PDB file of N, CA, C, O and CB in Angstrom:
ATOM      1  N   MET A   1       2.117   2.750  11.444  1.00  0.00           N
ATOM      2  CA  MET A   1       1.075   2.272  10.538  1.00  0.00           C
ATOM      3  C   MET A   1       0.011   3.346  10.329  1.00  0.00           C
ATOM      4  O   MET A   1      -0.685   3.348   9.313  1.00  0.00           O
ATOM      5  CB  MET A   1       0.433   0.984  11.085  1.00  0.00           C
ATOM      6  N   GLU A   2      -0.113   4.246  11.279  1.00  0.00           N
ATOM      7  CA  GLU A   2      -1.094   5.324  11.158  1.00  0.00           C
ATOM      8  C   GLU A   2      -0.803   6.199   9.943  1.00  0.00           C
ATOM      9  O   GLU A   2      -1.722   6.640   9.253  1.00  0.00           O
ATOM     10  CB  GLU A   2      -1.109   6.177  12.430  1.00  0.00           C
ATOM     11  N   GLN A   3       0.480   6.449   9.686  1.00  0.00           N
ATOM     12  CA  GLN A   3       0.856   7.242   8.509  1.00  0.00           C
ATOM     13  C   GLN A   3       0.447   6.530   7.228  1.00  0.00           C
ATOM     14  O   GLN A   3      -0.008   7.167   6.278  1.00  0.00           O
ATOM     15  CB  GLN A   3       2.370   7.515   8.499  1.00  0.00           C
ATOM     16  N   LEU A   4       0.606   5.229   7.202  1.00  0.00           N
ATOM     17  CA  LEU A   4       0.201   4.434   6.043  1.00  0.00           C
ATOM     18  C   LEU A   4      -1.300   4.556   5.822  1.00  0.00           C
ATOM     19  O   LEU A   4      -1.743   4.777   4.695  1.00  0.00           O
ATOM     20  CB  LEU A   4       0.598   2.954   6.228  1.00  0.00           C
ATOM     21  N   LEU A   5      -2.078   4.415   6.874  1.00  0.00           N
ATOM     22  CA  LEU A   5      -3.539   4.532   6.738  1.00  0.00           C
ATOM     23  C   LEU A   5      -3.951   5.911   6.245  1.00  0.00           C
ATOM     24  O   LEU A   5      -4.880   6.028   5.446  1.00  0.00           O
ATOM     25  CB  LEU A   5      -4.222   4.241   8.074  1.00  0.00           C
ATOM     26  N   GLU A   6      -3.277   6.951   6.708  1.00  0.00           N
ATOM     27  CA  GLU A   6      -3.579   8.311   6.255  1.00  0.00           C
ATOM     28  C   GLU A   6      -3.329   8.442   4.751  1.00  0.00           C
ATOM     29  O   GLU A   6      -4.131   9.037   4.032  1.00  0.00           O
ATOM     30  CB  GLU A   6      -2.728   9.344   7.032  1.00  0.00           C
ATOM     31  N   ILE A   7      -2.222   7.887   4.289  1.00  0.00           N
ATOM     32  CA  ILE A   7      -1.898   7.932   2.856  1.00  0.00           C
ATOM     33  C   ILE A   7      -2.973   7.204   2.055  1.00  0.00           C
ATOM     34  O   ILE A   7      -3.476   7.728   1.062  1.00  0.00           O
ATOM     35  CB  ILE A   7      -0.504   7.302   2.584  1.00  0.00           C
ATOM     36  N   LEU A   8      -3.320   5.996   2.491  1.00  0.00           N
ATOM     37  CA  LEU A   8      -4.311   5.197   1.765  1.00  0.00           C
ATOM     38  C   LEU A   8      -5.670   5.878   1.720  1.00  0.00           C
ATOM     39  O   LEU A   8      -6.321   5.895   0.675  1.00  0.00           O
ATOM     40  CB  LEU A   8      -4.448   3.826   2.403  1.00  0.00           C
ATOM     41  N   GLN A   9      -6.099   6.437   2.835  1.00  0.00           N
ATOM     42  CA  GLN A   9      -7.397   7.121   2.884  1.00  0.00           C
ATOM     43  C   GLN A   9      -7.414   8.352   1.987  1.00  0.00           C
ATOM     44  O   GLN A   9      -8.432   8.669   1.372  1.00  0.00           O
ATOM     45  CB  GLN A   9      -7.733   7.522   4.322  1.00  0.00           C
ATOM     46  N   ARG A  10      -6.282   9.042   1.918  1.00  0.00           N
ATOM     47  CA  ARG A  10      -6.202  10.229   1.061  1.00  0.00           C
ATOM     48  C   ARG A  10      -6.278   9.831  -0.417  1.00  0.00           C
ATOM     49  O   ARG A  10      -6.905  10.522  -1.220  1.00  0.00           O
ATOM     50  CB  ARG A  10      -4.895  11.013   1.339  1.00  0.00           C
ATOM     51  N   ILE A  11      -5.639   8.720  -0.769  1.00  0.00           N
ATOM     52  CA  ILE A  11      -5.620   8.288  -2.168  1.00  0.00           C
ATOM     53  C   ILE A  11      -6.979   7.749  -2.602  1.00  0.00           C
ATOM     54  O   ILE A  11      -7.440   8.054  -3.702  1.00  0.00           O
ATOM     55  CB  ILE A  11      -4.543   7.221  -2.380  1.00  0.00           C
ATOM     56  N   ASN A  12      -7.627   6.950  -1.751  1.00  0.00           N
ATOM     57  CA  ASN A  12      -8.939   6.408  -2.098  1.00  0.00           C
ATOM     58  C   ASN A  12      -9.804   6.322  -0.841  1.00  0.00           C
ATOM     59  O   ASN A  12      -9.813   5.297  -0.159  1.00  0.00           O
ATOM     60  CB  ASN A  12      -8.801   5.011  -2.766  1.00  0.00           C
ATOM     61  N   PRO A  13     -10.533   7.403  -0.537  1.00  0.00           N
ATOM     62  CA  PRO A  13     -11.339   7.438   0.694  1.00  0.00           C
ATOM     63  C   PRO A  13     -12.552   6.503   0.676  1.00  0.00           C
ATOM     64  O   PRO A  13     -13.210   6.337   1.703  1.00  0.00           O
ATOM     65  CB  PRO A  13     -11.811   8.842   0.939  1.00  0.00           C
ATOM     66  N   ASN A  14     -12.855   5.898  -0.458  1.00  0.00           N
ATOM     67  CA  ASN A  14     -14.030   5.025  -0.563  1.00  0.00           C
ATOM     68  C   ASN A  14     -13.760   3.581  -0.161  1.00  0.00           C
ATOM     69  O   ASN A  14     -14.679   2.762  -0.150  1.00  0.00           O
ATOM     70  CB  ASN A  14     -14.550   5.051  -1.966  1.00  0.00           C
ATOM     71  N   VAL A  15     -12.513   3.258   0.168  1.00  0.00           N
ATOM     72  CA  VAL A  15     -12.148   1.882   0.506  1.00  0.00           C
ATOM     73  C   VAL A  15     -11.969   1.744   2.019  1.00  0.00           C
ATOM     74  O   VAL A  15     -11.385   2.611   2.669  1.00  0.00           O
ATOM     75  CB  VAL A  15     -10.852   1.462  -0.235  1.00  0.00           C
ATOM     76  N   ASP A  16     -12.477   0.647   2.563  1.00  0.00           N
ATOM     77  CA  ASP A  16     -12.290   0.327   3.977  1.00  0.00           C
ATOM     78  C   ASP A  16     -10.962  -0.417   4.118  1.00  0.00           C
ATOM     79  O   ASP A  16     -10.921  -1.647   4.114  1.00  0.00           O
ATOM     80  CB  ASP A  16     -13.487  -0.531   4.537  1.00  0.00           C
ATOM     81  N   PHE A  17      -9.886   0.345   4.243  1.00  0.00           N
ATOM     82  CA  PHE A  17      -8.556  -0.257   4.282  1.00  0.00           C
ATOM     83  C   PHE A  17      -8.323  -1.064   5.546  1.00  0.00           C
ATOM     84  O   PHE A  17      -7.545  -2.018   5.531  1.00  0.00           O
ATOM     85  CB  PHE A  17      -7.501   0.811   4.164  1.00  0.00           C
ATOM     86  N   ILE A  18      -8.972  -0.707   6.625  1.00  0.00           N
ATOM     87  CA  ILE A  18      -8.756  -1.405   7.892  1.00  0.00           C
ATOM     88  C   ILE A  18      -9.294  -2.833   7.848  1.00  0.00           C
ATOM     89  O   ILE A  18      -8.639  -3.748   8.347  1.00  0.00           O
ATOM     90  CB  ILE A  18      -9.413  -0.638   9.035  1.00  0.00           C
ATOM     91  N   ASN A  19     -10.445  -3.036   7.276  1.00  0.00           N
ATOM     92  CA  ASN A  19     -11.082  -4.353   7.286  1.00  0.00           C
ATOM     93  C   ASN A  19     -10.892  -5.162   6.004  1.00  0.00           C
ATOM     94  O   ASN A  19     -11.169  -6.362   5.996  1.00  0.00           O
ATOM     95  CB  ASN A  19     -12.535  -4.189   7.537  1.00  0.00           C
ATOM     96  N   SER A  20     -10.433  -4.546   4.940  1.00  0.00           N
ATOM     97  CA  SER A  20     -10.264  -5.252   3.666  1.00  0.00           C
ATOM     98  C   SER A  20      -8.946  -6.006   3.650  1.00  0.00           C
ATOM     99  O   SER A  20      -7.901  -5.457   4.000  1.00  0.00           O
ATOM    100  CB  SER A  20     -10.328  -4.267   2.482  1.00  0.00           C
ATOM    101  N   LYS A  21      -9.000  -7.251   3.248  1.00  0.00           N
ATOM    102  CA  LYS A  21      -7.813  -8.109   3.229  1.00  0.00           C
ATOM    103  C   LYS A  21      -7.403  -8.518   1.817  1.00  0.00           C
ATOM    104  O   LYS A  21      -6.404  -9.214   1.636  1.00  0.00           O
ATOM    105  CB  LYS A  21      -8.063  -9.347   4.059  1.00  0.00           C
ATOM    106  N   LYS A  22      -8.168  -8.088   0.821  1.00  0.00           N
ATOM    107  CA  LYS A  22      -7.861  -8.436  -0.575  1.00  0.00           C
ATOM    108  C   LYS A  22      -8.058  -7.208  -1.459  1.00  0.00           C
ATOM    109  O   LYS A  22      -8.875  -7.216  -2.380  1.00  0.00           O
ATOM    110  CB  LYS A  22      -8.757  -9.616  -1.070  1.00  0.00           C
ATOM    111  N   LEU A  23      -7.307  -6.168  -1.168  1.00  0.00           N
ATOM    112  CA  LEU A  23      -7.456  -4.899  -1.882  1.00  0.00           C
ATOM    113  C   LEU A  23      -7.214  -5.033  -3.376  1.00  0.00           C
ATOM    114  O   LEU A  23      -7.971  -4.496  -4.186  1.00  0.00           O
ATOM    115  CB  LEU A  23      -6.510  -3.876  -1.312  1.00  0.00           C
ATOM    116  N   VAL A  24      -6.165  -5.745  -3.737  1.00  0.00           N
ATOM    117  CA  VAL A  24      -5.829  -5.932  -5.152  1.00  0.00           C
ATOM    118  C   VAL A  24      -6.663  -7.061  -5.741  1.00  0.00           C
ATOM    119  O   VAL A  24      -7.258  -6.908  -6.808  1.00  0.00           O
ATOM    120  CB  VAL A  24      -4.320  -6.233  -5.326  1.00  0.00           C
ATOM    121  N   THR A  25      -6.707  -8.185  -5.050  1.00  0.00           N
ATOM    122  CA  THR A  25      -7.408  -9.367  -5.538  1.00  0.00           C
ATOM    123  C   THR A  25      -8.884  -9.082  -5.814  1.00  0.00           C
ATOM    124  O   THR A  25      -9.427  -9.528  -6.824  1.00  0.00           O
ATOM    125  CB  THR A  25      -7.279 -10.499  -4.533  1.00  0.00           C
ATOM    126  N   ASP A  26      -9.530  -8.342  -4.916  1.00  0.00           N
ATOM    127  CA  ASP A  26     -10.947  -8.012  -5.095  1.00  0.00           C
ATOM    128  C   ASP A  26     -11.160  -6.713  -5.873  1.00  0.00           C
ATOM    129  O   ASP A  26     -12.283  -6.220  -5.982  1.00  0.00           O
ATOM    130  CB  ASP A  26     -11.622  -7.907  -3.744  1.00  0.00           C
ATOM    131  N   LYS A  27     -10.079  -6.173  -6.407  1.00  0.00           N
ATOM    132  CA  LYS A  27     -10.115  -4.954  -7.239  1.00  0.00           C
ATOM    133  C   LYS A  27     -10.729  -3.756  -6.516  1.00  0.00           C
ATOM    134  O   LYS A  27     -11.460  -2.964  -7.112  1.00  0.00           O
ATOM    135  CB  LYS A  27     -10.897  -5.221  -8.514  1.00  0.00           C
ATOM    136  N   LEU A  28     -10.422  -3.636  -5.228  1.00  0.00           N
ATOM    137  CA  LEU A  28     -10.864  -2.474  -4.466  1.00  0.00           C
ATOM    138  C   LEU A  28      -9.978  -1.270  -4.755  1.00  0.00           C
ATOM    139  O   LEU A  28     -10.402  -0.122  -4.625  1.00  0.00           O
ATOM    140  CB  LEU A  28     -10.864  -2.784  -2.966  1.00  0.00           C
ATOM    141  N   ILE A  29      -8.727  -1.555  -5.154  1.00  0.00           N
ATOM    142  CA  ILE A  29      -7.834  -0.503  -5.633  1.00  0.00           C
ATOM    143  C   ILE A  29      -7.376  -0.895  -7.034  1.00  0.00           C
ATOM    144  O   ILE A  29      -7.177  -2.070  -7.341  1.00  0.00           O
ATOM    145  CB  ILE A  29      -6.607  -0.295  -4.663  1.00  0.00           C
ATOM    146  N   ASP A  30      -7.214   0.130  -7.876  1.00  0.00           N
ATOM    147  CA  ASP A  30      -6.820  -0.133  -9.263  1.00  0.00           C
ATOM    148  C   ASP A  30      -5.365   0.264  -9.490  1.00  0.00           C
ATOM    149  O   ASP A  30      -4.668   0.668  -8.559  1.00  0.00           O
ATOM    150  CB  ASP A  30      -7.738   0.627 -10.242  1.00  0.00           C
ATOM    151  N   SER A  31      -4.923   0.144 -10.719  1.00  0.00           N
ATOM    152  CA  SER A  31      -3.515   0.408 -11.034  1.00  0.00           C
ATOM    153  C   SER A  31      -3.124   1.861 -10.768  1.00  0.00           C
ATOM    154  O   SER A  31      -1.986   2.135 -10.389  1.00  0.00           O
ATOM    155  CB  SER A  31      -3.233   0.063 -12.488  1.00  0.00           C
ATOM    156  N   ILE A  32      -4.043   2.776 -10.960  1.00  0.00           N
ATOM    157  CA  ILE A  32      -3.752   4.183 -10.675  1.00  0.00           C
ATOM    158  C   ILE A  32      -3.570   4.374  -9.171  1.00  0.00           C
ATOM    159  O   ILE A  32      -2.656   5.075  -8.738  1.00  0.00           O
ATOM    160  CB  ILE A  32      -4.886   5.104 -11.210  1.00  0.00           C
ATOM    161  N   ASP A  33      -4.444   3.748  -8.370  1.00  0.00           N
ATOM    162  CA  ASP A  33      -4.298   3.795  -6.916  1.00  0.00           C
ATOM    163  C   ASP A  33      -2.954   3.206  -6.499  1.00  0.00           C
ATOM    164  O   ASP A  33      -2.244   3.782  -5.674  1.00  0.00           O
ATOM    165  CB  ASP A  33      -5.451   3.037  -6.229  1.00  0.00           C
ATOM    166  N   ILE A  34      -2.616   2.069  -7.068  1.00  0.00           N
ATOM    167  CA  ILE A  34      -1.369   1.388  -6.697  1.00  0.00           C
ATOM    168  C   ILE A  34      -0.163   2.261  -7.023  1.00  0.00           C
ATOM    169  O   ILE A  34       0.759   2.377  -6.216  1.00  0.00           O
ATOM    170  CB  ILE A  34      -1.254   0.032  -7.422  1.00  0.00           C
ATOM    171  N   THR A  35      -0.168   2.870  -8.193  1.00  0.00           N
ATOM    172  CA  THR A  35       0.933   3.753  -8.581  1.00  0.00           C
ATOM    173  C   THR A  35       1.056   4.913  -7.600  1.00  0.00           C
ATOM    174  O   THR A  35       2.161   5.265  -7.187  1.00  0.00           O
ATOM    175  CB  THR A  35       0.725   4.284 -10.012  1.00  0.00           C
ATOM    176  N   SER A  36      -0.059   5.498  -7.233  1.00  0.00           N
ATOM    177  CA  SER A  36      -0.056   6.609  -6.277  1.00  0.00           C
ATOM    178  C   SER A  36       0.422   6.152  -4.902  1.00  0.00           C
ATOM    179  O   SER A  36       1.213   6.836  -4.252  1.00  0.00           O
ATOM    180  CB  SER A  36      -1.457   7.224  -6.166  1.00  0.00           C
ATOM    181  N   ILE A  37      -0.059   5.003  -4.470  1.00  0.00           N
ATOM    182  CA  ILE A  37       0.338   4.461  -3.172  1.00  0.00           C
ATOM    183  C   ILE A  37       1.845   4.224  -3.136  1.00  0.00           C
ATOM    184  O   ILE A  37       2.511   4.625  -2.181  1.00  0.00           O
ATOM    185  CB  ILE A  37      -0.419   3.150  -2.876  1.00  0.00           C
ATOM    186  N   LEU A  38       2.381   3.583  -4.157  1.00  0.00           N
ATOM    187  CA  LEU A  38       3.806   3.286  -4.194  1.00  0.00           C
ATOM    188  C   LEU A  38       4.641   4.565  -4.153  1.00  0.00           C
ATOM    189  O   LEU A  38       5.634   4.638  -3.430  1.00  0.00           O
ATOM    190  CB  LEU A  38       4.144   2.478  -5.444  1.00  0.00           C
ATOM    191  N   ALA A  39       4.243   5.556  -4.916  1.00  0.00           N
ATOM    192  CA  ALA A  39       4.979   6.828  -4.939  1.00  0.00           C
ATOM    193  C   ALA A  39       4.948   7.498  -3.567  1.00  0.00           C
ATOM    194  O   ALA A  39       5.969   7.990  -3.086  1.00  0.00           O
ATOM    195  CB  ALA A  39       4.388   7.776  -6.003  1.00  0.00           C
ATOM    196  N   GLU A  40       3.784   7.513  -2.950  1.00  0.00           N
ATOM    197  CA  GLU A  40       3.638   8.130  -1.616  1.00  0.00           C
ATOM    198  C   GLU A  40       4.459   7.381  -0.571  1.00  0.00           C
ATOM    199  O   GLU A  40       5.098   8.000   0.279  1.00  0.00           O
ATOM    200  CB  GLU A  40       2.153   8.160  -1.191  1.00  0.00           C
ATOM    201  N   LEU A  41       4.442   6.044  -0.632  1.00  0.00           N
ATOM    202  CA  LEU A  41       5.195   5.252   0.338  1.00  0.00           C
ATOM    203  C   LEU A  41       6.694   5.483   0.193  1.00  0.00           C
ATOM    204  O   LEU A  41       7.411   5.609   1.186  1.00  0.00           O
ATOM    205  CB  LEU A  41       4.875   3.766   0.175  1.00  0.00           C
ATOM    206  N   GLU A  42       7.158   5.537  -1.046  1.00  0.00           N
ATOM    207  CA  GLU A  42       8.580   5.778  -1.273  1.00  0.00           C
ATOM    208  C   GLU A  42       9.001   7.128  -0.697  1.00  0.00           C
ATOM    209  O   GLU A  42      10.054   7.246  -0.071  1.00  0.00           O
ATOM    210  CB  GLU A  42       8.900   5.717  -2.772  1.00  0.00           C
ATOM    211  N   GLU A  43       8.174   8.133  -0.915  1.00  0.00           N
ATOM    212  CA  GLU A  43       8.502   9.473  -0.424  1.00  0.00           C
ATOM    213  C   GLU A  43       8.405   9.560   1.097  1.00  0.00           C
ATOM    214  O   GLU A  43       9.324  10.057   1.748  1.00  0.00           O
ATOM    215  CB  GLU A  43       7.578  10.506  -1.060  1.00  0.00           C
ATOM    216  N   LYS A  44       7.315   9.087   1.658  1.00  0.00           N
ATOM    217  CA  LYS A  44       7.060   9.211   3.096  1.00  0.00           C
ATOM    218  C   LYS A  44       8.052   8.423   3.936  1.00  0.00           C
ATOM    219  O   LYS A  44       8.529   8.908   4.962  1.00  0.00           O
ATOM    220  CB  LYS A  44       5.656   8.752   3.413  1.00  0.00           C
ATOM    221  N   PHE A  45       8.363   7.206   3.501  1.00  0.00           N
ATOM    222  CA  PHE A  45       9.208   6.327   4.307  1.00  0.00           C
ATOM    223  C   PHE A  45      10.646   6.240   3.803  1.00  0.00           C
ATOM    224  O   PHE A  45      11.447   5.471   4.334  1.00  0.00           O
ATOM    225  CB  PHE A  45       8.612   4.950   4.343  1.00  0.00           C
ATOM    226  N   ASP A  46      10.979   7.043   2.762  1.00  0.00           N
ATOM    227  CA  ASP A  46      12.328   7.091   2.204  1.00  0.00           C
ATOM    228  C   ASP A  46      12.829   5.685   1.847  1.00  0.00           C
ATOM    229  O   ASP A  46      13.900   5.251   2.272  1.00  0.00           O
ATOM    230  CB  ASP A  46      13.289   7.760   3.198  1.00  0.00           C
ATOM    231  N   ILE A  47      12.010   5.000   1.051  1.00  0.00           N
ATOM    232  CA  ILE A  47      12.345   3.656   0.598  1.00  0.00           C
ATOM    233  C   ILE A  47      12.242   3.600  -0.925  1.00  0.00           C
ATOM    234  O   ILE A  47      11.663   4.486  -1.553  1.00  0.00           O
ATOM    235  CB  ILE A  47      11.414   2.598   1.256  1.00  0.00           C
ATOM    236  N   GLU A  48      12.806   2.556  -1.499  1.00  0.00           N
ATOM    237  CA  GLU A  48      12.664   2.312  -2.938  1.00  0.00           C
ATOM    238  C   GLU A  48      11.973   0.962  -3.107  1.00  0.00           C
ATOM    239  O   GLU A  48      12.470  -0.067  -2.650  1.00  0.00           O
ATOM    240  CB  GLU A  48      14.064   2.338  -3.678  1.00  0.00           C
ATOM    241  N   ILE A  49      10.822   0.984  -3.769  1.00  0.00           N
ATOM    242  CA  ILE A  49      10.044  -0.233  -3.960  1.00  0.00           C
ATOM    243  C   ILE A  49      10.300  -0.763  -5.372  1.00  0.00           C
ATOM    244  O   ILE A  49       9.758  -0.251  -6.351  1.00  0.00           O
ATOM    245  CB  ILE A  49       8.521   0.031  -3.729  1.00  0.00           C
ATOM    246  N   ASP A  50      11.130  -1.789  -5.454  1.00  0.00           N
ATOM    247  CA  ASP A  50      11.427  -2.406  -6.740  1.00  0.00           C
ATOM    248  C   ASP A  50      10.220  -3.201  -7.226  1.00  0.00           C
ATOM    249  O   ASP A  50       9.337  -3.554  -6.443  1.00  0.00           O
ATOM    250  CB  ASP A  50      12.671  -3.317  -6.636  1.00  0.00           C
ATOM    251  N   MET A  51      10.194  -3.475  -8.518  1.00  0.00           N
ATOM    252  CA  MET A  51       9.059  -4.187  -9.119  1.00  0.00           C
ATOM    253  C   MET A  51       8.824  -5.564  -8.490  1.00  0.00           C
ATOM    254  O   MET A  51       7.693  -6.049  -8.491  1.00  0.00           O
ATOM    255  CB  MET A  51       9.284  -4.346 -10.612  1.00  0.00           C
ATOM    256  N   GLU A  52       9.853  -6.192  -7.963  1.00  0.00           N
ATOM    257  CA  GLU A  52       9.675  -7.505  -7.339  1.00  0.00           C
ATOM    258  C   GLU A  52       8.741  -7.444  -6.127  1.00  0.00           C
ATOM    259  O   GLU A  52       8.175  -8.459  -5.723  1.00  0.00           O
ATOM    260  CB  GLU A  52      11.029  -8.070  -6.918  1.00  0.00           C
ATOM    261  N   TYR A  53       8.583  -6.246  -5.549  1.00  0.00           N
ATOM    262  CA  TYR A  53       7.706  -6.077  -4.392  1.00  0.00           C
ATOM    263  C   TYR A  53       6.262  -5.732  -4.791  1.00  0.00           C
ATOM    264  O   TYR A  53       5.359  -5.780  -3.956  1.00  0.00           O
ATOM    265  CB  TYR A  53       8.259  -4.990  -3.486  1.00  0.00           C
ATOM    266  N   VAL A  54       6.052  -5.392  -6.047  1.00  0.00           N
ATOM    267  CA  VAL A  54       4.728  -4.971  -6.509  1.00  0.00           C
ATOM    268  C   VAL A  54       3.923  -6.224  -6.863  1.00  0.00           C
ATOM    269  O   VAL A  54       3.767  -6.582  -8.030  1.00  0.00           O
ATOM    270  CB  VAL A  54       4.836  -3.999  -7.744  1.00  0.00           C
ATOM    271  N   THR A  55       3.425  -6.868  -5.822  1.00  0.00           N
ATOM    272  CA  THR A  55       2.649  -8.102  -5.964  1.00  0.00           C
ATOM    273  C   THR A  55       1.402  -8.001  -5.089  1.00  0.00           C
ATOM    274  O   THR A  55       1.390  -7.248  -4.116  1.00  0.00           O
ATOM    275  CB  THR A  55       3.503  -9.356  -5.576  1.00  0.00           C
ATOM    276  N   PRO A  56       0.361  -8.747  -5.423  1.00  0.00           N
ATOM    277  CA  PRO A  56      -0.828  -8.739  -4.557  1.00  0.00           C
ATOM    278  C   PRO A  56      -0.493  -9.109  -3.113  1.00  0.00           C
ATOM    279  O   PRO A  56      -1.095  -8.578  -2.180  1.00  0.00           O
ATOM    280  CB  PRO A  56      -1.877  -9.704  -5.101  1.00  0.00           C
ATOM    281  N   GLU A  57       0.461 -10.012  -2.930  1.00  0.00           N
ATOM    282  CA  GLU A  57       0.818 -10.424  -1.573  1.00  0.00           C
ATOM    283  C   GLU A  57       1.314  -9.247  -0.730  1.00  0.00           C
ATOM    284  O   GLU A  57       1.097  -9.218   0.481  1.00  0.00           O
ATOM    285  CB  GLU A  57       1.886 -11.511  -1.621  1.00  0.00           C
ATOM    286  N   ASN A  58       1.971  -8.290  -1.358  1.00  0.00           N
ATOM    287  CA  ASN A  58       2.497  -7.131  -0.644  1.00  0.00           C
ATOM    288  C   ASN A  58       1.528  -5.954  -0.604  1.00  0.00           C
ATOM    289  O   ASN A  58       1.748  -4.996   0.136  1.00  0.00           O
ATOM    290  CB  ASN A  58       3.782  -6.693  -1.275  1.00  0.00           C
ATOM    291  N   LEU A  59       0.466  -6.018  -1.388  1.00  0.00           N
ATOM    292  CA  LEU A  59      -0.434  -4.864  -1.503  1.00  0.00           C
ATOM    293  C   LEU A  59      -1.892  -5.179  -1.167  1.00  0.00           C
ATOM    294  O   LEU A  59      -2.736  -4.285  -1.217  1.00  0.00           O
ATOM    295  CB  LEU A  59      -0.361  -4.311  -2.898  1.00  0.00           C
ATOM    296  N   ASP A  60      -2.202  -6.413  -0.831  1.00  0.00           N
ATOM    297  CA  ASP A  60      -3.596  -6.812  -0.613  1.00  0.00           C
ATOM    298  C   ASP A  60      -4.195  -6.299   0.697  1.00  0.00           C
ATOM    299  O   ASP A  60      -5.417  -6.250   0.835  1.00  0.00           O
ATOM    300  CB  ASP A  60      -3.694  -8.305  -0.642  1.00  0.00           C
ATOM    301  N   SER A  61      -3.359  -5.919   1.652  1.00  0.00           N
ATOM    302  CA  SER A  61      -3.886  -5.432   2.930  1.00  0.00           C
ATOM    303  C   SER A  61      -2.936  -4.401   3.516  1.00  0.00           C
ATOM    304  O   SER A  61      -1.779  -4.293   3.109  1.00  0.00           O
ATOM    305  CB  SER A  61      -4.098  -6.600   3.925  1.00  0.00           C
ATOM    306  N   VAL A  62      -3.444  -3.652   4.475  1.00  0.00           N
ATOM    307  CA  VAL A  62      -2.621  -2.671   5.166  1.00  0.00           C
ATOM    308  C   VAL A  62      -1.462  -3.382   5.869  1.00  0.00           C
ATOM    309  O   VAL A  62      -0.328  -2.902   5.853  1.00  0.00           O
ATOM    310  CB  VAL A  62      -3.468  -1.859   6.183  1.00  0.00           C
ATOM    311  N   GLU A  63      -1.756  -4.519   6.478  1.00  0.00           N
ATOM    312  CA  GLU A  63      -0.720  -5.269   7.181  1.00  0.00           C
ATOM    313  C   GLU A  63       0.386  -5.707   6.227  1.00  0.00           C
ATOM    314  O   GLU A  63       1.568  -5.616   6.558  1.00  0.00           O
ATOM    315  CB  GLU A  63      -1.325  -6.488   7.879  1.00  0.00           C
ATOM    316  N   ALA A  64       0.002  -6.184   5.039  1.00  0.00           N
ATOM    317  CA  ALA A  64       0.996  -6.614   4.049  1.00  0.00           C
ATOM    318  C   ALA A  64       1.856  -5.433   3.597  1.00  0.00           C
ATOM    319  O   ALA A  64       3.073  -5.560   3.463  1.00  0.00           O
ATOM    320  CB  ALA A  64       0.302  -7.264   2.831  1.00  0.00           C
ATOM    321  N   MET A  65       1.222  -4.293   3.366  1.00  0.00           N
ATOM    322  CA  MET A  65       1.980  -3.101   2.967  1.00  0.00           C
ATOM    323  C   MET A  65       2.931  -2.680   4.075  1.00  0.00           C
ATOM    324  O   MET A  65       4.086  -2.341   3.818  1.00  0.00           O
ATOM    325  CB  MET A  65       1.029  -1.941   2.617  1.00  0.00           C
ATOM    326  N   TRP A  66       2.441  -2.703   5.309  1.00  0.00           N
ATOM    327  CA  TRP A  66       3.268  -2.294   6.445  1.00  0.00           C
ATOM    328  C   TRP A  66       4.471  -3.232   6.594  1.00  0.00           C
ATOM    329  O   TRP A  66       5.585  -2.778   6.856  1.00  0.00           O
ATOM    330  CB  TRP A  66       2.430  -2.280   7.749  1.00  0.00           C
ATOM    331  N   ASN A  67       4.247  -4.529   6.429  1.00  0.00           N
ATOM    332  CA  ASN A  67       5.349  -5.492   6.508  1.00  0.00           C
ATOM    333  C   ASN A  67       6.382  -5.228   5.409  1.00  0.00           C
ATOM    334  O   ASN A  67       7.586  -5.315   5.646  1.00  0.00           O
ATOM    335  CB  ASN A  67       4.812  -6.935   6.397  1.00  0.00           C
ATOM    336  N   MET A  68       5.902  -4.908   4.212  1.00  0.00           N
ATOM    337  CA  MET A  68       6.802  -4.590   3.110  1.00  0.00           C
ATOM    338  C   MET A  68       7.624  -3.347   3.438  1.00  0.00           C
ATOM    339  O   MET A  68       8.835  -3.329   3.219  1.00  0.00           O
ATOM    340  CB  MET A  68       6.010  -4.381   1.807  1.00  0.00           C
ATOM    341  N   ILE A  69       6.978  -2.319   3.958  1.00  0.00           N
ATOM    342  CA  ILE A  69       7.677  -1.081   4.323  1.00  0.00           C
ATOM    343  C   ILE A  69       8.744  -1.373   5.365  1.00  0.00           C
ATOM    344  O   ILE A  69       9.879  -0.913   5.240  1.00  0.00           O
ATOM    345  CB  ILE A  69       6.682  -0.023   4.855  1.00  0.00           C
ATOM    346  N   GLN A  70       8.389  -2.133   6.389  1.00  0.00           N
ATOM    347  CA  GLN A  70       9.352  -2.467   7.444  1.00  0.00           C
ATOM    348  C   GLN A  70      10.549  -3.217   6.879  1.00  0.00           C
ATOM    349  O   GLN A  70      11.689  -2.945   7.258  1.00  0.00           O
ATOM    350  CB  GLN A  70       8.680  -3.304   8.537  1.00  0.00           C
ATOM    351  N   GLU A  71      10.300  -4.151   5.984  1.00  0.00           N
ATOM    352  CA  GLU A  71      11.382  -4.918   5.374  1.00  0.00           C
ATOM    353  C   GLU A  71      12.309  -4.007   4.557  1.00  0.00           C
ATOM    354  O   GLU A  71      13.532  -4.134   4.618  1.00  0.00           O
ATOM    355  CB  GLU A  71      10.806  -6.032   4.480  1.00  0.00           C
ATOM    356  N   LEU A  72      11.714  -3.099   3.803  1.00  0.00           N
ATOM    357  CA  LEU A  72      12.516  -2.206   2.950  1.00  0.00           C
ATOM    358  C   LEU A  72      13.276  -1.151   3.749  1.00  0.00           C
ATOM    359  O   LEU A  72      14.279  -0.619   3.274  1.00  0.00           O
ATOM    360  CB  LEU A  72      11.621  -1.519   1.935  1.00  0.00           C
ATOM    361  N   MET A  73      12.814  -0.851   4.936  1.00  0.00           N
ATOM    362  CA  MET A  73      13.488   0.154   5.764  1.00  0.00           C
ATOM    363  C   MET A  73      14.708  -0.446   6.492  1.00  0.00           C
ATOM    364  O   MET A  73      15.541   0.297   7.012  1.00  0.00           O
ATOM    365  CB  MET A  73      12.496   0.746   6.791  1.00  0.00           C
ATOM    366  N   GLU A  74      14.812  -1.750   6.528  1.00  0.00           N
ATOM    367  CA  GLU A  74      15.944  -2.381   7.230  1.00  0.00           C
ATOM    368  C   GLU A  74      17.234  -2.240   6.472  1.00  0.00           C
ATOM    369  O   GLU A  74      18.274  -2.716   6.928  1.00  0.00           O
ATOM    370  CB  GLU A  74      15.669  -3.844   7.471  1.00  0.00           C
TER     371      GLU A  74
END
């Protein structure tokens, strides 16, 4: 999960990713951030994130993103 936090902080250092639980819902990250995050996650973790996974439920928190990554790596 540390690698995920490093990616998120690099993409948008102004967001408190550790304590925020509604990143998308509260518009703390925008579509450009999301696009960058998805691209970085695919490259770093060697996964393919289909559009069905691009939902607030999977992107609203670090924990949700990490769970999505773990699921896609299986």
